[in-house]
N, C-alpha and C positions, 0 to 999 in steps of 0.2 A: 925525592923525585927529580931527575935532572930537567933543565930548561928545553932541551931537544925533545925529552920524552913528554913534556906537557903540550908542546906544539903538534907532535904527532898524534897524541891523544885527542886534542881538540879536532883535528881533521878528521878523525876514525869516528867521532861521536857524532858528527854531524852527517856522515855517509850512513852510519847506522840508523840515523832517525827515520829512513826511508821504511825501515822493517820493524822498528822497535817503537812502540807507541807509548807505554809506560814502564817502569818510568823514565823521564826524559832526561838524559845526562847532557848537561850544556857546558861543563867545563871540567877541567882534571885538576883544579886545584880548591882549595878549602881552609884558616886565618888567625890574627890575634882578635882578642875580644873587642867589640864595639861598644862604647859607652857614651857617656854624656847625659845631660838633661834632656828629656824627649820633647819638652816644652820650651825649649832655649831657642832663639833666632840665630844663634852661634854653634853650629855642630862641632863637636869634639870627639877626641877618643885617643887611647892610646896609639902611637904609632905615627900619628899625623905629623907631617912637616910641610913647611911652607914649598909652594911651587915657584918655579921662575916666572917671570913677568909674563902675564897673558899675551898671546899672539893672536891676530885675526884669524879666527877659525870660519870656516863656510858655514852657511846657514843650514845645510843640509848634508847629510851623509848617505851616501849610496844613491840609486836611482831605480830600485824594484818596484814591482806593481803594489805591494802591501804597504801602507803608510802608518809611520809610528810618529805621534807627536811627543817629542822629549822636551818637557818643561823644566828650565832649570834657573837657579839663581845666578846666571851669568855676570849681572852687575849689582850692586848695593849702592846705597846712598853716597858712600864714600868713593865709589869708582869701581873698577874691576874685581870680581869676587875669584880667589883663588880655588876655593871650594867648586864654585860653578864649573871654573874651567876644568879642573880635574874629573869632576862628572862627566863633562862632555868628552873629554879625552878617553875617559873609560869606555864610553860608549863606541867610539871611533874604534878602540882597541878590539871590542868585542865583535863589531861589525867586520873588522879585518880577519878576526880568527874564525869567523862563521864560514870563511871562504866561498861565500855565494853573493849574489845579488838580488835577494828576494824582497827586499825592504827598502824603503825610503825614509830617513830618519828626518824628521822635520824639528830642528833645534829651536827653541822659543826662549826667549829671556822673561823670567817673570819679574825682574828687577828687584826681588826679594821682598816683594809686597803682595797683598792680596787681590789689589787693583791689577796689579800686572799680571799676576796668575790668571785673573779672568780674561784679560786681553790676549795673552798667550794661549790659552785653552779655544778662546773663539778663533783666533787666527788658524790654529793647527786643525780645528774641526773643519773651519772654512775650506781648508785645502785638503780636506778629505781623508783626515786622519782616521784609521780605523779603530785606533785605541791610543791612550794617553800613558805615557810613562814619567813620573814625576807629578807635582812638584815635591819640594823637600819640607818647606814648613807647614805645620798644620793648619793656619789660617788661609795659607795660600790653596792648599788642598781643597778646602771647603769651598771657595769660590770657584775653583776648576770644576768640583764635581757636580756642582749645579748644572753646569752648561754640558757636562759629559752625559749626565743622567737625561737631560732634556733631549740630546742626541742620540741616546740609546747605546752610548758606549762606554766600554769598562775602563778603569784606570787601575795602573800598578803605581803606588806611591812610595815615597823615601822617609816620610814621617814615622816617627816612633810614638806618637800620640794616639792610642789604640782607641780614643773616643771619636775619633773621625772615621774609623772602620765601618764599613756598610756594604750591603750587597752591590759589587760592581766596582768597589773601591778597596783594592787590596793592598794590604801593608807588606812590604818587602824587607823592611828593616826589622832590627834585633829589638824585640818588646822586652820590657821590664819583667813582663809575666812569665816569659819563658825562662829567663835567668833564674826566678825565684822559684819557679816549679823543679827546674832541674836539680838546684843545690840542696832545696829541702827534701826533696825525694831521695837523693843520694845519701844524704845524712841520715834519714830515717830507716833507709835499707841497710846502714852500716851501724845500726844499734842506739842512734840519738833519739831520745823519746822526750825530753824535758828541755823545751826551747825558752830562750828570751831573746827580745829583739831591741836592738837601740836605734830609733829611727830619726833621720834629721828632719825637720820642718822645712819640707820642699815639696814640690810636686812629685819630683821623682820618689821621694820618701812616703809619700801618700799612696802612691800606685803600688809600691813595693808592700807596703804594710797591708793594705787589702788583698794583695795575692797571698801574701804569707799566712794571713788569718784564714783564707780560703783553702789552701794547700793542708794546713796543720788541721783544719777540721775534717777535710777528706781523709786524712790518714789516720785520725785519731789521736794526733800528738797533744801533749800537754804544753800549753803556752803559759808559762809562769808569770811572767811580766813583760810589758811593753813600755819601754821609757822613751820620751821625744825629747829633743834637744833643739835649740836655735843655732843658726851658724856660729861657730866658734865656741859653742857653750856646752860641750859634750861631758865636761867635768862631772857636774851633779848628777845626771843621769848615769853615768858609769859608776859612781858611788853607790847608787841605789841598788844597781844590779850586783854590784860586788857583795852586797848585804845578803843575797840569796845563797851564797857559798855553795855548796853541794847539790842544792836543788835544782840546778841547771846543767845540762851536758852539751849545750849547744847555745851559740849566741851569733844572731843573724845582724848584719850591720850593711845596709843598701845606701852607702855614703859615696860620693864621687871622690876621684883620686886627689883633686886639688885639696880636698878638705880631711884626706885620712890622716895626715900628719897630727893634726889637733886630737882627732880621736884615738889614736894611737899612743900619743902622750897620756890623754885620760886613762886609758886602759892598764898603761905601766903604772901611772900613778897611783891606782886603786888595787894594783898587786893581783890583776886579774892573770891567772896562770893559764896560758893558752895551751898547755899540755895537759890540763884536766878540762877545760871547757873548749869544745871546738869552735873556731871562730868561722863563719859563713859569709861570703860576700857575692857580689854580681860580676857581670863581665868588665865593668869600668875600673876592676882593680888589675886589668891586665895592663900595667903601667909600672915601667922601672922604679919610679919613686914609691910606690907602694911595695914593691918585691923587696925592697932593701929594709923596710921597717922592721926592727927587732920584735916589736909586740906581736907582729902579724906572720911570724915564721911559723909554718904548719898550718896556716889558715887554708881553707878550701873555697874557691869560687868557680861559678859555671861561666863557660866563655867558648867560643869557637876554637878549634885547634889552630896553631899558628902557620903550620905549614902552606895553607892555601893562599893566605894574605902575602905571606913572603915571597911566594912565587909570582904570584899576580905583581907586586911591587917591582921584583926584578925586571920582569918584562915590560911594565910601564916605563920604569926608567930607560930601558934600552931604546924605546921607541921616542919618547918625549924629553928625555934628558932631564928629569925632575922626577922627585918622589910623589906617590898620590897621596890625597888626603885618605885618612882611613876609610871612610864613607863610599869611597869611588868604588868598591866592588858591589855596591847595590846597582850602579848604573850599568857596571859591566854584566853582573847577574841579570838584571831586567833585560837588557839588549839581547843578550845571548838567548834568553828564553823566549823572546818575542820573535828573533830571527829563525830559530830553529822549528817553532811552530808554524810561522809564516812559510817555511820551505815543506813542511810536512803537509799542512792544510789550508794555507792561504789565510785570509782573514777569519775564516771560519775557526781557526785554532784559537782565537781569543774568547771563545765562548764560555759561559760559567762552567759548563761541565767539564771543559778540557782544562781551565785554570785552577779547577778546585779538585782535580785528579787526587784520589787520597794517597796514591803513591809517590806524588811530590816530585821534586826535581833535584838535580845535583848542580850546585854551583860552586864559585868560588871560596865561598863561606861554609860550604857543606851543604847537607841535605836541609831543604825546605819544602813546605806546603802550606797553601791557602785553605783556610776554611771559608764557608760560604758566607759568614757574617763579616768577612773582610780582614780577620787577624791572621796570623801565620802561626806555623809550629816549626821550630828549627832543631836541627840536632845540634846539640852542645856536649862538648866535654867537661869534666871537672878537673882542675888543676890544683896542686897543692904548693903552697909557697914554701922555697927551700934555698936558704943562703944566696938569697937575693934573686933567685931564677926560680923557674917553674918544674914540676914533674905531672905528667899526665896520670892521674889516678884512676880515671874512667874515661875511656875514648869515647869521642863523638860516635853515634850510631851512623852507619852506611846507608840506611833504609829504616823505612818506619813500620814498627810491628804492627800497626792497626791498617796497613796498607791491604787493598782488596785487589 
């Protein structure tokens, strides 16, 4: 899709919202995979590049009747936060793309701390915010959520820590659980029945392992072995798995891109044949370093498709002269969603029944929907690594089959 087509589509979508209730389409673009440790205070992900020096942005965006409190890590202990600025600019881009003036976005800095998030939420709610968008970090969400709950307001947040999800606190981010469900389901549907897992001793690994065991049980798959390893110590665990020989036909490895070089070396050292054992990963593998590793050629991983983020990134650069952080699409999609709901229904559009519409919404990173418990479901593709690049072996769905 060309840039001019995307811009025309964004205008048409918002015009159509007056007559189309569900599903709500909010953007015509959808990405590369988003990854990183969901419990880290430093967001990361494939494709993220540094921003130019932060500029002095206004404290509000727009002047419409519906108020959105946007809580971001604009600053941190060492000074300005490039990630926070990127999220803010993405919200500004989404507001411009909405083509209307239905919302006022109250931009609040949580200073990358829980105390700052509490102060930011208090300020936004005190200024009449009808809903909160953000924060990013899980401890900050917990502090802001206490105030939002007390005020009877909902939140859409950017953290990937599913333990903070609850009624009225909806996670917009990419959850480890979604990656695991998609890749294991796909492998099982393509004849893989005997699985093993190589699990890093990390928060990300523990969440991925729990979901892996759950989806394997639901599908009646055989889990022949699960081996754990400390950072940099995958060698012994890989040797144990290699001893299984032909007993496994799929190996799941939920490791971060930064650590995959050591894991790949361990797989090569024990002679694990990726042509006989299908290697499976998550969206954090959508990284140029991982795609070049010989041991991972032919591996499958679940992730959003790339086109949406690439289109968003092009438009972001044209407006701001800098590359967006990979997670900037979260602020773009969140702002687009709330602006569209405000145009259609005013602040009533932020009710639980609307936000948890089973038909979901369409954003820069594809289709997504919120569950009543605050978690989400996203439409993901399955990509195969091939010669340092990727091939789409299963496209992301364009809608949810369970929608009513």
